[in-house]
MARZA-379610 format. One record per residue: residue number from 1; x, y, z of N, C-alpha, C in turn. Coordinates in nm, 3 decimals, padded with zeros to 5 digits. Each point is the difference from the previous one (the first is absolute). Example, Ala and Ser with C-alpha at 12.3 -4.5 7.8 and 13.67 -1.06 7.14 Angstrom:
2
+-----+---------+---------+---------+---------+---------+---------+---------+---------+---------+
: num :    n.px :    n.py :    n.pz :   ca.px :   ca.py :   ca.pz :    c.px :    c.py :    c.pz :
+-----+---------+---------+---------+---------+---------+---------+---------+---------+---------+
:   1 :  01.319 : -00.569 :  00.780 : -00.089 :  00.119 :  00.000 :  00.090 :  00.120 :  00.000 :
:   2 : -00.035 :  00.105 : -00.072 :  00.082 :  00.119 :  00.006 : -00.077 :  00.109 :  00.073 :
+-----+---------+---------+---------+---------+---------+---------+---------+---------+---------+
***
This chain:
155
+-----+---------+---------+---------+---------+---------+---------+---------+---------+---------+
: num :    n.px :    n.py :    n.pz :   ca.px :   ca.py :   ca.pz :    c.px :    c.py :    c.pz :
+-----+---------+---------+---------+---------+---------+---------+---------+---------+---------+
:   1 :  26.846 :  09.796 : -13.273 :  00.069 :  00.029 :  00.123 :  00.033 :  00.148 :  00.000 :
:   2 : -00.017 :  00.065 :  00.113 :  00.032 :  00.142 :  00.009 :  00.151 :  00.022 : -00.008 :
:   3 :  00.042 :  00.112 : -00.056 :  00.142 :  00.026 : -00.021 :  00.080 :  00.009 :  00.129 :
:   4 : -00.062 :  00.034 :  00.109 :  00.072 :  00.013 :  00.127 : -00.005 : -00.127 :  00.085 :
:   5 : -00.070 : -00.101 : -00.049 : -00.015 : -00.124 :  00.076 :  00.121 : -00.091 : -00.020 :
:   6 :  00.014 : -00.092 :  00.093 :  00.103 : -00.102 : -00.009 : -00.062 : -00.135 : -00.020 :
:   7 :  00.071 : -00.087 : -00.069 : -00.051 : -00.136 : -00.025 :  00.085 : -00.097 :  00.081 :
:   8 : -00.064 : -00.070 :  00.091 :  00.068 : -00.105 :  00.073 : -00.101 : -00.111 :  00.029 :
:   9 :  00.026 : -00.115 : -00.058 : -00.084 : -00.117 :  00.027 :  00.057 : -00.068 :  00.123 :
:  10 : -00.081 : -00.006 :  00.103 :  00.049 : -00.052 :  00.128 : -00.029 : -00.147 :  00.021 :
:  11 : -00.068 : -00.063 : -00.091 : -00.025 : -00.143 :  00.014 : -00.124 : -00.029 :  00.083 :
:  12 : -00.010 : -00.122 :  00.046 : -00.114 : -00.046 :  00.076 :  00.044 : -00.036 :  00.142 :
:  13 : -00.095 :  00.007 :  00.092 :  00.029 : -00.044 :  00.136 : -00.127 : -00.055 :  00.061 :
:  14 :  00.019 : -00.073 :  00.105 : -00.112 : -00.052 :  00.076 :  00.043 : -00.002 :  00.146 :
:  15 : -00.095 :  00.014 :  00.086 :  00.035 : -00.009 :  00.142 : -00.111 : -00.074 :  00.074 :
:  16 :  00.032 : -00.041 :  00.118 : -00.094 : -00.074 :  00.082 :  00.009 :  00.050 :  00.143 :
:  17 : -00.109 : -00.004 :  00.069 : -00.002 :  00.034 :  00.141 : -00.001 : -00.131 :  00.078 :
:  18 :  00.105 : -00.020 :  00.076 :  00.013 : -00.122 :  00.079 : -00.045 :  00.026 :  00.143 :
:  19 : -00.090 : -00.081 :  00.049 : -00.059 :  00.020 :  00.131 :  00.052 : -00.098 :  00.105 :
:  20 :  00.090 : -00.088 : -00.038 :  00.047 : -00.103 :  00.093 :  00.053 :  00.055 :  00.132 :
:  21 :  00.082 :  00.102 : -00.004 :  00.056 :  00.057 :  00.121 : -00.108 :  00.067 :  00.085 :
:  22 : -00.093 :  00.070 : -00.066 : -00.110 :  00.063 :  00.075 : -00.089 : -00.104 :  00.064 :
:  23 : -00.032 : -00.105 : -00.076 : -00.080 : -00.107 :  00.057 :  00.067 : -00.061 :  00.121 :
:  24 :  00.129 : -00.020 : -00.011 :  00.077 : -00.058 :  00.112 : -00.004 :  00.093 :  00.121 :
:  25 :  00.019 :  00.128 : -00.022 :  00.002 :  00.099 :  00.108 : -00.134 :  00.003 :  00.074 :
:  26 : -00.110 : -00.011 : -00.071 : -00.132 :  00.012 :  00.061 : -00.067 : -00.134 :  00.028 :
:  27 :  00.074 : -00.107 : -00.019 : -00.053 : -00.131 :  00.033 : -00.104 : -00.052 : -00.098 :
:  28 :  00.004 :  00.049 : -00.121 : -00.093 : -00.048 : -00.101 :  00.063 : -00.120 : -00.069 :
:  29 : -00.075 : -00.107 : -00.013 :  00.050 : -00.119 : -00.065 : -00.066 : -00.017 : -00.134 :
:  30 :  00.079 :  00.011 : -00.106 : -00.052 : -00.021 : -00.135 : -00.009 : -00.151 : -00.021 :
:  31 : -00.119 : -00.048 : -00.024 : -00.022 : -00.144 : -00.011 : -00.016 : -00.037 : -00.147 :
:  32 :  00.113 : -00.023 : -00.064 :  00.002 : -00.035 : -00.142 :  00.082 : -00.125 : -00.017 :
:  33 : -00.025 : -00.067 : -00.108 :  00.080 : -00.115 : -00.036 :  00.066 :  00.030 : -00.134 :
:  34 :  00.129 : -00.012 : -00.003 :  00.072 :  00.029 : -00.125 :  00.048 : -00.133 : -00.059 :
:  35 : -00.043 : -00.026 : -00.122 :  00.030 : -00.129 : -00.059 :  00.139 : -00.009 : -00.059 :
:  36 :  00.046 :  00.104 : -00.065 :  00.131 : -00.004 : -00.064 :  00.069 :  00.134 :  00.021 :
:  37 :  00.131 :  00.000 : -00.006 :  00.077 :  00.121 :  00.029 : -00.030 :  00.116 : -00.097 :
:  38 : -00.041 : -00.030 : -00.124 : -00.029 :  00.106 : -00.097 : -00.147 :  00.043 :  00.004 :
:  39 : -00.079 : -00.064 :  00.082 : -00.139 :  00.044 :  00.022 :  00.006 :  00.101 :  00.113 :
:  40 :  00.019 :  00.127 : -00.037 :  00.037 :  00.100 :  00.101 : -00.112 :  00.098 :  00.034 :
:  41 : -00.123 : -00.028 : -00.034 : -00.110 :  00.091 :  00.032 : -00.013 :  00.025 :  00.150 :
:  42 :  00.031 : -00.099 :  00.081 : -00.015 :  00.014 :  00.146 :  00.119 :  00.071 :  00.064 :
:  43 :  00.109 :  00.017 : -00.074 :  00.121 :  00.058 :  00.059 : -00.023 :  00.139 :  00.060 :
:  44 : -00.089 :  00.077 : -00.056 : -00.024 :  00.133 :  00.052 : -00.058 : -00.003 :  00.141 :
:  45 : -00.059 : -00.111 :  00.036 : -00.060 : -00.015 :  00.133 :  00.091 : -00.077 :  00.095 :
:  46 :  00.093 : -00.074 : -00.055 :  00.082 : -00.086 :  00.087 :  00.146 :  00.042 :  00.008 :
:  47 :  00.045 :  00.082 : -00.092 :  00.141 :  00.039 : -00.006 :  00.015 :  00.150 :  00.030 :
:  48 :  00.126 :  00.040 :  00.020 :  00.033 :  00.141 :  00.021 :  00.075 :  00.057 : -00.119 :
:  49 :  00.032 : -00.082 : -00.097 :  00.070 :  00.044 : -00.122 : -00.014 : -00.110 : -00.104 :
:  50 :  00.050 :  00.026 : -00.118 : -00.005 : -00.101 : -00.106 :  00.087 : -00.120 :  00.038 :
:  51 : -00.051 : -00.119 : -00.021 :  00.083 : -00.119 :  00.010 :  00.077 : -00.010 : -00.132 :
:  52 :  00.101 : -00.083 : -00.005 :  00.076 : -00.018 : -00.123 : -00.090 : -00.039 : -00.118 :
:  53 : -00.081 : -00.104 :  00.014 : -00.089 : -00.038 : -00.110 : -00.101 :  00.107 : -00.038 :
:  54 : -00.051 :  00.074 :  00.099 : -00.097 :  00.107 : -00.025 :  00.068 :  00.110 : -00.082 :
:  55 :  00.120 :  00.040 :  00.039 :  00.075 :  00.102 : -00.073 :  00.030 : -00.048 : -00.142 :
:  56 :  00.040 : -00.126 : -00.013 :  00.028 : -00.057 : -00.131 : -00.123 :  00.004 : -00.089 :
:  57 : -00.115 : -00.037 :  00.054 : -00.125 :  00.001 : -00.077 : -00.038 :  00.142 : -00.039 :
:  58 :  00.011 :  00.095 :  00.092 : -00.035 :  00.140 : -00.031 :  00.095 :  00.056 : -00.106 :
:  59 :  00.128 : -00.030 :  00.011 :  00.097 :  00.050 : -00.097 : -00.030 : -00.059 : -00.138 :
:  60 : -00.031 : -00.128 : -00.007 : -00.032 : -00.063 : -00.127 : -00.125 :  00.062 : -00.062 :
:  61 : -00.100 :  00.027 :  00.083 : -00.125 :  00.058 : -00.048 :  00.025 :  00.142 : -00.053 :
:  62 :  00.073 :  00.082 :  00.076 :  00.025 :  00.137 : -00.044 :  00.090 :  00.002 : -00.122 :
:  63 :  00.094 : -00.091 : -00.009 :  00.086 : -00.008 : -00.120 : -00.083 : -00.037 : -00.123 :
:  64 : -00.095 : -00.089 :  00.018 : -00.089 : -00.039 : -00.108 : -00.082 :  00.120 : -00.050 :
:  65 : -00.053 :  00.077 :  00.091 : -00.077 :  00.119 : -00.036 :  00.088 :  00.100 : -00.073 :
:  66 :  00.121 :  00.024 :  00.052 :  00.095 :  00.093 : -00.060 :  00.037 : -00.045 : -00.142 :
:  67 :  00.033 : -00.126 : -00.015 :  00.037 : -00.054 : -00.131 : -00.114 :  00.012 : -00.099 :
:  68 : -00.121 : -00.025 :  00.044 : -00.118 :  00.012 : -00.086 : -00.021 :  00.146 : -00.041 :
:  69 :  00.012 :  00.091 :  00.093 : -00.015 :  00.143 : -00.031 :  00.108 :  00.045 : -00.098 :
:  70 :  00.122 : -00.045 :  00.022 :  00.109 :  00.034 : -00.093 : -00.028 : -00.052 : -00.140 :
:  71 : -00.047 : -00.124 : -00.009 : -00.030 : -00.059 : -00.130 : -00.108 :  00.078 : -00.073 :
:  72 : -00.106 :  00.038 :  00.072 : -00.108 :  00.077 : -00.060 :  00.047 :  00.138 : -00.043 :
:  73 :  00.077 :  00.067 :  00.086 :  00.050 :  00.133 : -00.033 :  00.099 : -00.007 : -00.117 :
:  74 :  00.083 : -00.103 : -00.001 :  00.098 : -00.016 : -00.109 : -00.071 : -00.019 : -00.133 :
:  75 : -00.108 : -00.076 :  00.001 : -00.077 : -00.020 : -00.124 : -00.057 :  00.134 : -00.047 :
:  76 : -00.054 :  00.080 :  00.094 : -00.054 :  00.132 : -00.035 :  00.109 :  00.094 : -00.049 :
:  77 :  00.120 : -00.013 :  00.056 :  00.112 :  00.089 : -00.035 :  00.079 : -00.054 : -00.117 :
:  78 : -00.039 : -00.116 : -00.052 :  00.067 : -00.066 : -00.114 :  00.149 : -00.025 :  00.029 :
:  79 :  00.023 : -00.063 :  00.113 :  00.134 : -00.039 :  00.041 : -00.008 : -00.135 :  00.071 :
:  80 :  00.111 : -00.046 :  00.051 : -00.002 : -00.127 :  00.073 : -00.011 :  00.027 :  00.151 :
:  81 : -00.054 : -00.096 :  00.074 : -00.007 :  00.019 :  00.145 :  00.138 :  00.027 :  00.063 :
:  82 :  00.103 : -00.070 : -00.046 :  00.134 :  00.018 :  00.057 :  00.051 :  00.142 : -00.027 :
:  83 : -00.020 :  00.048 : -00.122 :  00.046 :  00.135 : -00.034 : -00.076 :  00.106 :  00.081 :
:  84 : -00.131 : -00.019 :  00.011 : -00.081 :  00.095 :  00.077 :  00.042 :  00.001 :  00.147 :
:  85 :  00.021 : -00.119 :  00.055 :  00.041 : -00.011 :  00.140 :  00.131 :  00.074 :  00.022 :
:  86 :  00.094 : -00.017 : -00.090 :  00.130 :  00.070 :  00.012 : -00.019 :  00.150 :  00.001 :
:  87 : -00.081 :  00.050 : -00.092 : -00.024 :  00.144 : -00.007 : -00.072 :  00.051 :  00.123 :
:  88 : -00.108 : -00.067 :  00.040 : -00.079 :  00.045 :  00.114 :  00.086 :  00.000 :  00.128 :
:  89 :  00.075 : -00.108 :  00.022 :  00.074 : -00.011 :  00.123 :  00.123 :  00.090 :  00.006 :
:  90 :  00.036 :  00.062 : -00.111 :  00.111 :  00.097 : -00.001 : -00.048 :  00.141 :  00.034 :
:  91 : -00.131 :  00.019 :  00.016 : -00.059 :  00.132 :  00.030 :  00.038 :  00.047 :  00.139 :
:  92 : -00.045 :  00.113 :  00.043 : -00.109 :  00.079 : -00.056 :  00.045 :  00.087 : -00.118 :
:  93 : -00.102 :  00.052 : -00.071 :  00.024 :  00.080 : -00.119 : -00.080 :  00.130 :  00.005 :
:  94 :  00.054 :  00.100 : -00.064 : -00.078 :  00.122 : -00.024 : -00.102 : -00.033 : -00.108 :
:  95 : -00.093 :  00.091 : -00.024 : -00.100 : -00.023 : -00.104 :  00.067 : -00.018 : -00.136 :
:  96 :  00.100 :  00.082 : -00.027 :  00.068 : -00.007 : -00.129 :  00.073 : -00.134 : -00.017 :
:  97 :  00.064 : -00.047 :  00.109 :  00.069 : -00.128 : -00.004 : -00.098 : -00.115 : -00.017 :
:  98 : -00.114 :  00.008 :  00.067 : -00.103 : -00.103 : -00.012 : -00.051 : -00.007 : -00.143 :
:  99 : -00.016 :  00.115 : -00.063 : -00.044 :  00.003 : -00.141 :  00.108 : -00.058 : -00.090 :
: 100 :  00.126 :  00.038 :  00.022 :  00.110 : -00.053 : -00.080 :  00.014 : -00.150 :  00.015 :
: 101 : -00.029 : -00.053 :  00.118 :  00.007 : -00.145 :  00.026 : -00.129 : -00.073 : -00.039 :
: 102 : -00.092 :  00.071 : -00.060 : -00.127 : -00.057 : -00.047 : -00.083 : -00.060 :  00.113 :
: 103 :  00.011 :  00.058 :  00.118 : -00.080 : -00.042 :  00.114 : -00.134 :  00.071 :  00.001 :
: 104 : -00.007 :  00.116 : -00.066 : -00.124 :  00.078 : -00.012 : -00.016 :  00.038 : -00.147 :
: 105 : -00.119 :  00.045 : -00.034 : -00.028 :  00.038 : -00.139 :  00.007 :  00.150 : -00.026 :
: 106 : -00.023 :  00.081 :  00.104 : -00.008 :  00.144 : -00.021 :  00.024 :  00.073 :  00.129 :
: 107 :  00.056 :  00.120 : -00.014 :  00.014 :  00.092 :  00.113 : -00.102 :  00.110 : -00.022 :
: 108 : -00.078 :  00.030 :  00.102 : -00.101 :  00.104 : -00.012 : -00.058 :  00.034 :  00.135 :
: 109 : -00.112 :  00.068 : -00.005 : -00.068 :  00.044 :  00.121 : -00.129 : -00.080 :  00.019 :
: 110 : -00.054 :  00.002 :  00.121 : -00.120 : -00.075 :  00.034 : -00.115 :  00.038 : -00.094 :
: 111 : -00.014 :  00.127 : -00.028 : -00.109 :  00.046 : -00.086 :  00.009 : -00.060 : -00.140 :
: 112 :  00.123 : -00.016 : -00.048 :  00.019 : -00.062 : -00.132 : -00.041 : -00.148 :  00.003 :
: 113 :  00.038 : -00.070 :  00.108 : -00.036 : -00.140 :  00.013 : -00.151 : -00.015 :  00.009 :
: 114 : -00.066 :  00.085 :  00.077 : -00.145 : -00.006 :  00.013 : -00.068 :  00.028 : -00.136 :
: 115 :  00.048 :  00.098 : -00.073 : -00.056 :  00.031 : -00.132 :  00.016 : -00.117 : -00.095 :
: 116 :  00.115 : -00.067 :  00.004 :  00.024 : -00.115 : -00.089 : -00.089 : -00.118 :  00.039 :
: 117 : -00.017 : -00.023 :  00.127 : -00.088 : -00.108 :  00.046 : -00.142 :  00.027 : -00.049 :
: 118 : -00.048 :  00.121 :  00.015 : -00.134 :  00.034 : -00.045 : -00.012 : -00.012 : -00.151 :
: 119 :  00.104 :  00.041 : -00.074 : -00.003 : -00.011 : -00.145 : -00.011 : -00.147 : -00.042 :
: 120 :  00.081 : -00.085 :  00.064 : -00.001 : -00.143 : -00.034 : -00.131 : -00.066 :  00.042 :
: 121 : -00.061 :  00.048 :  00.106 : -00.126 : -00.059 :  00.049 : -00.118 :  00.036 : -00.092 :
: 122 :  00.011 :  00.109 : -00.072 : -00.106 :  00.035 : -00.095 : -00.087 :  00.114 :  00.046 :
: 123 : -00.086 :  00.040 : -00.092 : -00.090 :  00.113 :  00.023 : -00.083 : -00.021 :  00.126 :
: 124 : -00.008 :  00.104 :  00.080 : -00.081 : -00.005 :  00.122 :  00.072 : -00.056 :  00.121 :
: 125 :  00.124 : -00.044 : -00.018 :  00.076 : -00.055 :  00.113 :  00.031 :  00.110 :  00.100 :
: 126 :  00.002 : -00.036 :  00.124 :  00.035 :  00.097 :  00.103 :  00.075 : -00.069 :  00.114 :
: 127 :  00.070 :  00.081 :  00.076 :  00.072 : -00.051 :  00.116 : -00.085 :  00.036 :  00.122 :
: 128 : -00.028 : -00.102 :  00.082 : -00.086 :  00.017 :  00.114 :  00.085 : -00.013 :  00.127 :
: 129 : -00.016 :  00.092 :  00.092 :  00.072 : -00.006 :  00.127 : -00.040 : -00.126 :  00.075 :
: 130 :  00.093 : -00.057 :  00.075 : -00.023 : -00.127 :  00.067 : -00.119 :  00.005 :  00.096 :
: 131 : -00.009 :  00.107 :  00.080 : -00.112 :  00.007 :  00.097 : -00.135 :  00.009 : -00.073 :
: 132 : -00.002 :  00.061 : -00.116 : -00.123 :  00.005 : -00.078 : -00.029 : -00.138 : -00.059 :
: 133 :  00.104 : -00.068 : -00.043 : -00.014 : -00.134 : -00.058 : -00.056 : -00.100 :  00.100 :
: 134 :  00.042 :  00.010 :  00.126 : -00.041 : -00.097 :  00.101 : -00.126 :  00.040 :  00.075 :
: 135 : -00.046 :  00.121 : -00.018 : -00.113 :  00.050 :  00.077 : -00.132 : -00.052 : -00.055 :
: 136 : -00.084 : -00.049 :  00.091 : -00.137 : -00.038 : -00.039 : -00.087 :  00.121 : -00.015 :
: 137 :  00.041 :  00.111 :  00.064 : -00.081 :  00.122 : -00.004 :  00.030 :  00.083 : -00.124 :
: 138 :  00.114 : -00.022 : -00.061 :  00.038 :  00.076 : -00.117 : -00.082 : -00.040 : -00.120 :
: 139 :  00.004 :  00.080 : -00.104 : -00.076 : -00.030 : -00.120 :  00.062 : -00.112 : -00.081 :
: 140 :  00.122 : -00.041 :  00.034 :  00.071 : -00.105 : -00.074 : -00.008 : -00.130 :  00.078 :
: 141 : -00.094 : -00.082 : -00.031 : -00.007 : -00.132 :  00.061 :  00.014 : -00.111 : -00.102 :
: 142 :  00.045 :  00.037 : -00.118 :  00.015 : -00.097 : -00.107 : -00.078 :  00.045 : -00.123 :
: 143 :  00.056 : -00.021 : -00.114 : -00.063 :  00.049 : -00.123 : -00.099 : -00.100 : -00.056 :
: 144 :  00.011 : -00.126 :  00.038 : -00.084 : -00.100 : -00.059 :  00.048 : -00.041 : -00.137 :
: 145 :  00.114 :  00.057 : -00.043 :  00.059 : -00.033 : -00.131 :  00.134 : -00.065 :  00.023 :
: 146 :  00.056 : -00.054 : -00.106 :  00.138 : -00.049 :  00.009 :  00.089 :  00.118 :  00.032 :
: 147 :  00.082 : -00.015 :  00.099 :  00.087 :  00.110 :  00.040 :  00.132 : -00.056 :  00.052 :
: 148 :  00.100 :  00.083 : -00.005 :  00.130 : -00.033 :  00.058 :  00.023 :  00.096 :  00.115 :
: 149 :  00.032 : -00.054 :  00.115 :  00.032 :  00.085 :  00.115 :  00.143 : -00.026 :  00.041 :
: 150 :  00.077 :  00.105 :  00.012 :  00.135 : -00.007 :  00.053 : -00.007 :  00.062 :  00.138 :
: 151 :  00.023 : -00.080 :  00.101 : -00.010 :  00.049 :  00.136 :  00.138 : -00.002 :  00.060 :
: 152 :  00.052 :  00.117 :  00.030 :  00.134 :  00.011 :  00.060 : -00.013 :  00.006 :  00.150 :
: 153 :  00.104 : -00.045 :  00.065 :  00.001 :  00.006 :  00.146 :  00.140 :  00.024 :  00.050 :
: 154 :  00.012 :  00.072 :  00.109 :  00.129 :  00.024 :  00.063 : -00.014 : -00.023 :  00.149 :
: 155 :  00.110 : -00.033 :  00.064 : -00.006 : -00.008 :  00.146 :  00.052 : -00.132 :  00.049 :
+-----+---------+---------+---------+---------+---------+---------+---------+---------+---------+
***
C-alpha cells in the first residue's frame, strides 16, 4: 500500500433496476408467473422496488458473501473472522495504521510492488498493459505455456 493511501473496506453491495413503474407508465404488461415469494427473478419486471422477501433474500446473499470473504481474509491474516471484522469496520485507516493492524503486509510504492511481483513470477516475467493483453493485433496473444495473468480493472 502506498504511504499516502487510505485503507477503507467498504463491504459489498448489489443493486437492481426495477422496471415495474416504467412498464405501468407505458402500458407494458410483464407476463410472468411467480411461484413463491422468494422466487424474485421476475420482480425487476413487475415491481418498482424490493419486496420484503426480495430484500431479505438479497441481504442474506450479500451477508453470506461478506462472511465468506471475511473468513478467507482472516485465514490469510492469521486471525479470526470476528476480530478482523471488528478491525475492518472500525476504519478507515492510514497506511501506517493499516500496517499496525495487520491489514496489509507492506507500505511502498507501485514500482516496488511491480518489481516484487516480477521477482516472484521468475526469470523473464513481465507486466503487460491491459490493452496489449487484450489486443488480437498485439504481439501478445498468449505464450502457449503455463502462465499466470493478473488482470486488474477499475470503473
